[in-house]
C-alpha positions as CSV (number, residue, x, y, z in Angstrom):
1,M,21.6,-25.1,-28.2
2,Q,18.2,-24.2,-29.6
3,L,17.4,-20.5,-29.8
4,H,14.0,-19.1,-29.2
5,E,12.6,-15.9,-30.7
6,N,12.0,-13.1,-28.3
7,T,8.3,-12.2,-28.5
8,G,8.7,-8.9,-26.6
9,H,7.9,-5.5,-28.1
10,P,10.9,-3.7,-29.7
11,R,10.5,-0.7,-27.5
12,R,9.7,-2.7,-24.3
13,W,12.4,-1.1,-22.1
14,A,11.5,2.4,-23.1
15,I,7.8,1.5,-22.4
16,L,8.8,0.1,-19.0
17,G,10.4,3.5,-18.2
18,V,7.1,5.2,-19.1
19,L,5.2,2.8,-16.9
20,V,7.5,3.5,-14.0
21,I,6.8,7.2,-14.3
22,S,3.0,6.4,-14.3
23,L,3.5,4.2,-11.2
24,L,5.5,6.9,-9.4
25,V,2.5,9.3,-9.4
26,V,0.4,6.7,-7.5
27,V,3.0,5.6,-5.0
28,L,4.6,9.0,-4.6
29,D,1.3,10.4,-3.3
30,N,1.0,8.1,-0.4
31,T,4.6,8.4,0.7
32,I,4.3,12.2,0.7
33,L,1.1,12.0,2.7
34,N,2.8,10.0,5.5
35,V,5.2,12.8,6.1
36,A,2.4,15.4,6.0
37,L,0.2,13.7,8.6
38,R,1.6,15.7,11.5
39,T,1.1,19.0,9.6
40,L,-2.5,18.0,8.7
41,A,-3.2,17.4,12.4
42,D,-2.0,20.9,13.3
43,P,-5.1,23.3,13.5
44,V,-3.0,26.3,12.5
45,R,-0.6,25.0,9.7
46,G,-3.0,22.2,8.6
47,L,-6.6,21.2,8.9
48,G,-6.7,20.1,12.6
49,A,-7.5,16.5,11.5
50,T,-8.1,14.0,14.3
51,Q,-6.3,10.6,14.3
52,G,-9.4,8.9,12.8
53,E,-9.6,11.6,10.0
54,L,-5.9,11.1,9.3
55,E,-6.5,7.4,8.9
56,W,-9.4,8.1,6.6
57,S,-7.4,10.5,4.5
58,I,-5.3,7.4,3.7
59,N,-8.0,4.8,3.7
60,S,-10.5,6.7,1.6
61,Y,-8.0,6.6,-1.2
62,T,-6.9,3.0,-0.7
63,L,-10.5,1.6,-0.3
64,V,-11.8,3.3,-3.5
65,F,-8.6,2.3,-5.2
66,A,-8.9,-1.4,-4.1
67,G,-12.6,-1.6,-4.6
68,L,-12.5,-0.5,-8.3
69,L,-9.3,-2.4,-9.2
70,F,-11.4,-5.4,-10.1
71,T,-13.6,-3.5,-12.5
72,F,-10.9,-1.3,-14.0
73,G,-8.5,-4.3,-14.5
74,V,-11.2,-5.9,-16.6
75,L,-12.3,-2.7,-18.3
76,G,-8.6,-1.9,-19.2
77,D,-8.3,-5.4,-20.8
78,R,-11.6,-4.8,-22.6
79,A,-11.5,-1.1,-23.8
80,G,-7.7,-0.7,-24.2
81,R,-5.0,-0.5,-21.6
82,R,-3.2,2.7,-23.0
83,R,-6.6,4.5,-23.1
84,F,-7.3,3.6,-19.5
85,L,-3.8,4.6,-18.4
86,V,-4.1,8.1,-20.0
87,A,-7.6,8.6,-18.5
88,G,-6.5,7.5,-15.1
89,L,-3.5,9.9,-15.1
90,V,-5.7,12.8,-16.2
91,F,-8.3,12.1,-13.5
92,F,-5.6,11.6,-10.8
93,G,-4.1,15.0,-11.7
94,L,-7.5,16.8,-11.4
95,A,-8.3,15.1,-8.1
96,S,-4.9,16.1,-6.8
97,L,-5.8,19.7,-7.4
98,L,-9.0,19.3,-5.4
99,S,-7.0,17.7,-2.5
100,A,-4.5,20.6,-2.5
101,Y,-7.2,23.2,-2.0
102,A,-9.4,21.2,0.5
103,Q,-10.8,23.5,3.3
104,S,-11.6,20.8,5.8
105,P,-10.7,17.2,6.7
106,A,-14.0,16.0,5.2
107,Q,-13.2,17.7,1.8
108,L,-9.7,16.2,1.8
109,I,-11.1,12.7,2.5
110,A,-13.6,13.1,-0.4
111,A,-10.9,14.4,-2.8
112,R,-8.6,11.6,-1.8
113,A,-11.4,9.1,-2.7
114,L,-11.5,10.7,-6.2
115,M,-7.7,10.2,-6.4
116,G,-8.3,6.6,-5.6
117,L,-10.6,6.4,-8.7
118,G,-7.8,7.7,-10.9
119,G,-5.2,5.4,-9.2
120,A,-7.5,2.4,-9.8
121,A,-7.3,3.1,-13.6
122,I,-3.5,3.5,-13.6
123,M,-2.1,0.7,-11.4
124,P,-3.5,-2.5,-13.0
125,V,-2.8,-1.5,-16.6
126,T,0.9,-0.8,-15.8
127,L,1.5,-4.4,-14.8
128,S,-0.7,-5.9,-17.5
129,I,1.1,-3.8,-20.2
130,I,4.4,-5.2,-18.9
131,S,3.0,-8.7,-19.3
132,N,2.0,-8.0,-22.8
133,V,5.2,-6.2,-24.1
134,F,7.7,-8.5,-22.5
135,D,8.7,-12.0,-23.4
136,P,8.0,-14.4,-20.4
137,R,11.8,-14.9,-20.1
138,E,12.3,-11.2,-19.4
139,R,9.1,-10.6,-17.5
140,G,10.6,-11.5,-14.1
141,R,13.4,-8.9,-14.5
142,A,10.9,-6.2,-15.7
143,I,8.6,-6.8,-12.8
144,G,11.6,-6.5,-10.5
145,I,12.4,-3.1,-11.9
146,W,8.6,-2.2,-11.7
147,A,8.7,-3.2,-8.0
148,G,12.0,-1.2,-7.5
149,A,10.1,1.9,-8.7
150,V,8.1,1.6,-5.5
151,G,11.4,2.0,-3.7
152,L,12.2,5.1,-5.8
153,A,8.9,6.6,-4.9
154,V,9.5,5.8,-1.2
155,A,12.8,7.7,-1.5
156,I,11.5,10.7,-3.4
157,G,8.2,11.1,-1.6
158,P,9.2,11.8,2.0
159,I,12.1,14.0,1.0
160,L,10.1,16.0,-1.5
161,G,7.2,16.2,0.9
162,G,9.4,17.4,3.8
163,A,11.0,20.0,1.6
164,L,7.6,21.3,0.4
165,L,6.2,21.4,3.9
166,E,9.2,23.5,5.1
167,H,8.8,26.1,2.4
168,F,5.1,26.0,1.3
169,W,1.6,25.2,2.6
170,W,0.5,21.6,3.1
171,G,-1.5,21.5,-0.2
172,S,1.8,21.6,-2.2
173,V,2.3,17.9,-1.4
174,F,-0.7,17.2,-3.7
175,L,0.1,19.8,-6.4
176,I,3.4,18.1,-7.0
177,N,1.5,15.3,-8.7
178,V,0.4,17.5,-11.6
179,P,3.7,17.9,-13.5
180,V,4.3,14.1,-13.1
181,V,0.9,13.5,-14.6
182,V,1.5,15.8,-17.5
183,L,4.8,14.1,-18.3
184,G,3.3,10.7,-18.0
185,V,0.4,11.5,-20.3
186,V,2.7,12.8,-23.0
187,L,5.1,9.8,-22.9
188,V,2.3,7.2,-22.8
189,A,0.7,8.8,-25.9
190,L,4.0,8.7,-27.7
191,L,5.5,5.3,-26.7
192,V,3.0,2.8,-25.3
193,P,1.1,0.6,-27.8
194,E,-2.5,-0.1,-27.4
195,S,-3.5,-3.6,-26.3
196,R,-6.7,-5.3,-25.2
197,D,-8.2,-8.7,-24.4
198,P,-9.5,-10.2,-27.7
199,D,-12.2,-12.2,-25.8
200,P,-13.5,-9.8,-23.0
201,G,-16.2,-10.7,-20.5
202,R,-19.0,-8.6,-19.1
203,V,-18.5,-6.3,-16.2
204,D,-19.6,-7.7,-12.8
205,V,-21.4,-4.7,-11.5
206,P,-23.0,-6.4,-8.4
207,G,-19.7,-7.9,-7.4
208,V,-17.9,-4.6,-7.6
209,L,-20.5,-2.8,-5.5
210,L,-20.5,-5.5,-2.9
211,S,-16.7,-5.4,-2.6
212,V,-16.7,-1.7,-2.1
213,V,-19.5,-1.7,0.4
214,G,-18.0,-4.6,2.4
215,L,-14.5,-3.1,2.6
216,V,-15.7,0.4,3.5
217,A,-18.0,-0.9,6.2
218,L,-15.3,-3.2,7.7
219,S,-12.7,-0.5,7.8
220,Y,-15.1,2.1,9.2
221,G,-15.9,-0.2,12.1
222,I,-12.3,-0.8,12.9
223,I,-11.2,2.9,12.6
224,D,-14.2,4.2,14.6
225,G,-13.8,1.5,17.2
226,G,-10.1,2.5,17.7
227,E,-11.0,6.2,18.0
228,H,-14.1,6.0,20.2
229,G,-14.0,2.5,21.7
230,F,-15.3,-0.9,20.7
231,D,-18.1,-1.0,23.3
232,R,-20.8,0.5,21.0
233,P,-23.3,-1.4,18.8
234,L,-22.6,0.8,15.7
235,V,-19.0,-0.4,15.6
236,W,-19.8,-4.1,15.7
237,A,-22.7,-3.7,13.3
238,S,-20.3,-2.1,10.8
239,I,-17.6,-4.8,11.3
240,V,-20.0,-7.8,11.2
241,G,-22.0,-6.2,8.4
242,G,-18.8,-5.6,6.3
243,L,-17.7,-9.2,6.8
244,A,-21.2,-10.5,5.8
245,V,-21.2,-8.4,2.6
246,L,-17.7,-9.7,1.7
247,A,-18.9,-13.2,2.3
248,W,-21.9,-12.5,0.0
249,F,-19.4,-11.2,-2.6
250,V,-17.5,-14.5,-2.5
251,V,-20.7,-16.5,-3.0
252,L,-21.8,-14.3,-5.8
253,E,-18.4,-14.6,-7.6
254,L,-18.6,-18.4,-7.3
255,R,-22.0,-18.5,-9.0
256,S,-21.3,-15.8,-11.6
257,D,-20.4,-16.7,-15.2
258,H,-18.5,-13.4,-15.5
259,P,-17.0,-12.7,-12.0
260,S,-14.8,-9.7,-11.4
261,L,-12.6,-12.0,-9.3
262,D,-12.6,-15.7,-10.1
263,V,-12.2,-17.0,-6.6
264,R,-11.5,-20.5,-8.0
265,L,-8.1,-19.2,-9.0
266,F,-7.2,-19.5,-5.3
267,R,-7.1,-23.3,-5.7
268,V,-3.9,-22.9,-7.7
269,P,-0.9,-22.6,-5.3
270,Q,1.1,-20.7,-7.8
271,F,-1.6,-18.0,-7.6
272,A,-3.0,-18.3,-4.1
273,A,0.3,-18.5,-2.0
274,P,1.9,-15.3,-3.3
275,V,-1.4,-13.4,-3.1
276,A,-1.6,-14.4,0.6
277,M,2.0,-13.4,1.2
278,V,1.4,-10.0,-0.4
279,G,-1.6,-9.3,1.8
280,L,0.1,-10.3,5.0
281,I,3.3,-8.3,4.4
282,F,1.5,-5.1,3.4
283,F,-0.9,-5.4,6.3
284,A,2.1,-5.5,8.6
285,A,4.3,-3.0,6.8
286,M,1.8,-0.2,6.1
287,G,0.7,-0.1,9.8
288,V,4.3,0.3,10.9
289,M,5.0,3.0,8.3
290,F,2.0,4.9,9.6
291,F,3.1,5.1,13.3
292,S,6.8,5.4,12.6
293,S,6.2,8.8,11.0
294,F,4.7,10.0,14.2
295,Y,7.5,8.4,16.2
296,L,10.2,10.2,14.2
297,Q,8.5,13.6,14.1
298,L,7.0,13.9,17.6
299,V,8.8,11.5,20.0
300,R,12.2,12.1,18.3
301,G,11.5,15.7,17.2
302,Y,12.7,15.5,13.6
303,S,11.3,17.9,10.9
304,P,9.3,16.6,8.0
305,L,12.3,16.9,5.7
306,E,14.6,15.1,8.2
307,T,11.9,12.4,8.6
308,G,11.9,11.9,4.8
309,L,15.7,11.5,4.8
310,L,15.5,8.9,7.5
311,F,13.3,6.8,5.3
312,L,16.1,6.6,2.7
313,P,17.6,3.3,3.9
314,F,14.2,1.6,3.2
315,A,14.1,3.1,-0.3
316,A,17.8,2.4,-1.0
317,A,17.3,-1.3,-0.1
318,Q,14.3,-1.5,-2.4
319,L,16.3,0.1,-5.3
320,I,19.3,-2.3,-4.7
321,F,17.6,-5.6,-4.2
322,A,14.3,-5.5,-6.2
323,P,15.8,-5.4,-9.7
324,R,18.1,-8.3,-8.7
325,S,15.4,-10.5,-7.3
326,A,14.6,-12.2,-10.6
327,A,18.2,-13.5,-10.8
328,M,17.9,-14.8,-7.2
329,V,14.7,-16.6,-8.1
330,R,16.3,-18.3,-11.1
331,R,19.2,-19.4,-8.9
332,Y,17.4,-20.4,-5.6
333,G,13.7,-20.6,-6.5
334,G,10.8,-18.3,-5.6
335,R,10.1,-20.0,-2.3
336,A,13.6,-19.7,-0.9
337,V,13.9,-16.0,-1.9
338,A,10.5,-15.2,-0.5
339,V,11.1,-16.9,2.8
340,V,14.4,-15.0,3.3
341,G,12.7,-11.8,2.4
342,L,9.8,-12.4,4.8
343,A,12.3,-13.4,7.6
344,L,14.2,-10.1,7.2
345,T,10.9,-8.2,7.3
346,V,9.7,-10.0,10.5
347,V,13.1,-9.1,12.2
348,S,12.9,-5.5,11.1
349,L,9.2,-5.1,12.3
350,G,9.8,-7.0,15.5
351,A,12.8,-4.7,16.3
352,F,10.5,-1.8,16.9
353,V,9.4,-3.6,20.1
354,F,12.8,-2.6,21.5
355,I,12.9,0.9,20.2
356,D,12.1,3.8,22.5
357,A,12.7,7.6,22.8
358,G,16.4,7.2,23.5
359,T,17.3,4.5,21.0
360,P,20.3,5.6,18.7
361,I,18.8,6.7,15.4
362,W,21.3,4.5,13.5
363,A,19.4,1.4,15.0
364,V,16.1,2.8,13.5
365,L,17.8,3.2,10.1
366,V,19.1,-0.4,10.2
367,C,15.5,-1.5,10.8
368,F,14.3,0.5,7.8
369,F,17.0,-1.0,5.6
370,L,16.3,-4.5,6.6
371,Q,12.5,-4.0,6.0
372,G,13.3,-2.6,2.5
373,A,15.6,-5.5,1.7
374,G,13.1,-8.0,2.9
375,M,10.1,-6.6,1.0
376,A,12.3,-6.2,-2.2
377,N,12.8,-9.9,-2.1
378,V,9.1,-10.8,-1.5
379,M,7.2,-8.6,-4.0
380,P,8.9,-9.4,-7.3
381,P,8.8,-13.2,-7.0
382,A,5.3,-13.1,-5.6
383,T,4.1,-10.8,-8.4
384,E,5.8,-12.8,-11.1
385,S,4.2,-16.0,-9.8
386,I,0.7,-14.4,-9.8
387,M,1.1,-13.0,-13.4
388,S,2.6,-16.2,-14.8
389,A,-0.5,-18.2,-13.6
390,L,-2.6,-16.4,-16.2
391,P,-2.4,-16.0,-20.0
392,R,-1.2,-12.7,-21.4
393,Q,-4.6,-11.6,-22.6
394,K,-5.9,-11.9,-19.0
395,A,-3.1,-10.0,-17.4
396,G,-5.4,-7.3,-16.1
397,V,-7.1,-9.9,-13.9
398,G,-3.8,-11.0,-12.3
399,S,-2.7,-7.4,-11.9
400,A,-6.0,-6.4,-10.3
401,V,-5.9,-9.2,-7.8
402,S,-2.3,-8.5,-6.8
403,N,-2.8,-4.8,-6.4
404,T,-6.2,-5.1,-4.7
405,V,-4.9,-7.5,-2.1
406,R,-2.0,-5.2,-1.5
407,Q,-4.1,-2.1,-1.1
408,V,-6.8,-3.7,0.9
409,A,-4.3,-5.3,3.2
410,G,-2.4,-2.0,3.6
411,A,-5.6,-0.1,4.4
412,L,-6.7,-2.7,7.0
413,G,-3.2,-2.7,8.4
414,V,-3.4,1.1,9.0
415,A,-6.9,0.7,10.4
416,V,-6.2,-2.3,12.7
417,L,-2.7,-1.3,13.9
418,G,-3.8,2.4,14.2
419,S,-6.7,1.3,16.3
420,V,-4.5,-0.8,18.6
421,L,-2.1,2.0,18.9
422,S,-4.8,4.6,19.7
423,A,-6.6,2.4,22.2
424,L,-3.4,1.5,24.1
425,Y,-2.2,5.1,24.0
426,R,-5.4,6.4,25.5
427,Q,-5.3,3.7,28.2
428,D,-1.6,4.5,29.2
429,V,-1.9,8.3,29.0
430,A,-5.2,8.5,31.0
431,P,-3.6,8.9,34.5
432,A,-1.6,11.9,33.4
433,L,-4.7,13.7,32.2
434,R,-6.8,13.7,35.3
435,D,-6.0,17.2,36.5
436,L,-6.0,18.9,33.1
437,P,-8.7,21.4,31.9
438,A,-11.5,19.8,29.9
439,A,-10.3,21.0,26.4
440,A,-6.7,19.9,27.0
441,H,-7.8,16.6,28.4
442,E,-9.9,15.9,25.3
443,A,-7.1,16.8,22.9
444,A,-4.4,14.9,24.7
445,A,-6.6,11.8,25.0
446,E,-7.3,11.9,21.3
447,S,-3.7,11.3,20.1
448,I,-0.1,12.2,20.7
449,S,-0.4,15.0,18.2
450,G,-3.3,16.4,20.3
451,A,-1.1,16.0,23.4
452,Y,1.6,18.1,21.9
453,A,-0.9,20.8,20.8
454,A,-2.4,20.9,24.3
455,A,1.0,21.0,26.0
456,G,1.8,24.2,24.1
457,Q,-1.2,25.9,25.9
458,L,-0.4,24.6,29.4
459,G,2.7,26.6,30.2
460,P,4.9,25.0,32.9
461,A,2.7,21.9,33.0
462,G,3.4,21.3,29.3
463,P,6.7,19.3,29.4
464,A,5.2,16.8,31.9
465,L,2.3,16.1,29.5
466,V,4.7,15.7,26.6
467,T,6.8,13.2,28.6
468,S,3.7,11.2,29.6
469,A,2.4,11.2,26.0
470,N,5.7,10.1,24.6
471,H,5.9,7.2,27.1
472,A,2.3,6.2,26.3
473,F,2.9,6.3,22.6
474,V,6.1,4.3,22.6
475,S,4.5,1.7,24.8
476,A,1.5,1.4,22.4
477,M,4.0,1.3,19.5
478,H,5.7,-1.7,21.0
479,W,2.4,-3.7,21.1
480,A,1.5,-2.6,17.5
481,A,5.0,-3.6,16.3
482,A,4.7,-7.0,17.9
483,L,1.4,-7.6,16.2
484,S,2.7,-6.5,12.8
485,A,5.7,-8.9,13.2
486,A,3.4,-11.8,14.1
487,V,1.2,-11.1,11.0
488,A,4.3,-11.0,8.7
489,A,5.6,-14.2,10.3
490,L,2.4,-15.9,9.0
491,G,3.7,-15.2,5.5
492,I,6.7,-17.5,6.2
493,V,4.3,-20.3,7.0
494,V,2.3,-19.7,3.8
495,A,5.5,-19.6,1.7
496,L,7.0,-22.8,3.2
497,R,3.7,-24.7,2.9
498,W,2.3,-23.5,-0.5
499,M,4.7,-21.3,-2.5
500,P,6.1,-23.3,-5.5
501,G,9.8,-24.0,-5.3
502,R,12.5,-23.8,-8.0
503,D,11.2,-26.8,-9.8
504,Q,7.5,-26.2,-9.2
505,G,5.4,-23.6,-10.9
506,Q,8.4,-22.1,-12.6
507,P,8.1,-22.2,-16.4
508,P,11.3,-23.0,-18.3
509,A,13.1,-20.0,-19.7
510,A,11.8,-20.5,-23.2
511,T,8.3,-21.6,-22.3
512,P,5.5,-19.1,-22.7
513,V,3.0,-18.5,-20.0
514,A,0.2,-21.0,-19.5
515,G,-2.9,-20.7,-21.7
516,K,-6.5,-20.8,-20.9
517,S,-6.9,-24.6,-21.1
518,E,-3.9,-25.2,-18.9
519,L,-5.1,-22.8,-16.3
520,A,-8.6,-24.3,-16.4
521,G,-7.1,-27.8,-15.9
522,A,-5.0,-26.6,-12.9
523,A,-8.0,-24.9,-11.3
């Protein structure tokens, strides 16, 4: 049997460990924030944030993050990936300090946007460094471990966040990023080699600006419509304007000789199908994660720490299955593995349609485990397919596209499903609010968190309001869960129709990734 030289870096597995730590600081932040949402909504213990402000505290981060991934993926390839990783970690740590000491929801939203700037410099270079230090034969396994690190962050985040909220003020959930950042900077400087694209292109400034403006306008319209109603011209102007700007972005990228996103890549099934799957599954999953935190803490009455522990089955499934997905792909093919993973995710999301205030908690834990197992068998093969469609020196482009789609889809999932949830909640709870004082009526109509706060001021009438709010929230949750399962089910259609199978789009074990000329021919 012919032997082939391993072209990976001698310290590649130690480097992967450093990249996992760098990834943890980005993912850890969002999982901690999900547990802190109820506290941030509390006017005494938190900032008194409304449902829309809570959504923007998530989306301000993810939209800036996603909008700049295009540029930072290219800049990292151009200026040096290690340099960008260190700069991103430092900036992320400083922005975390600003978030911790925010005095209002508006200040928190602005600081979170700055954190998105740091995250945009970190995320794409971690994946592109993996593509450069690992031989293509080992890359699938390395990406599986990289994806499993997300499960580790999901496990650590809610538990750590819950413990901090029980003993310290809400800002501590952001301060925890600082020691992780310090450790990451030291290890990156010591272990990670510098790498860059030997033939970089120019930065597509107009394209980047258009993508940011379009995404922000679209999400603002969706969030504002969900909070105040879709019957106002401003909402539709924002939604339609955002879509128009994004369409302009696509046209500009097609005409540009140095696009931030070469949209012609989407003609290649090996690239386009997994990108679509990633977008659909994160749209569905992030929306469900958003409202399940409120369900567990308010409807079921669990503390932030207990809520974090209840998310452990999701994280455990990620840690168990993600590192093993590469072996499953080699045996059964990427399409089969992705379809099974998507099917498990659809079942787990759809099960929330049948969960109510009295459902045994073990049933909820089973749903979380199935969701984690499903996503663990979708993300690694999808990411590997995306990265293998590009040559090593252009890894930043593939990483930027994969992570941008994931973040944008997650942000829109929170916005859309959060809007559906808010609108249906207000509709169902309205009859129970007719005889309440004006202040209590306004707070209870805003969100379930507002209803709980108002109930505390109503004396004997409080328990009745809580019961009505719980019923309205659970009913709205059922519709949002059904919508999320339907979106995830579209991913199965995409995988079956366009995802390459075991004998398609899978390079042989000893074959290096396609070069520029091959990619151009495929496109």
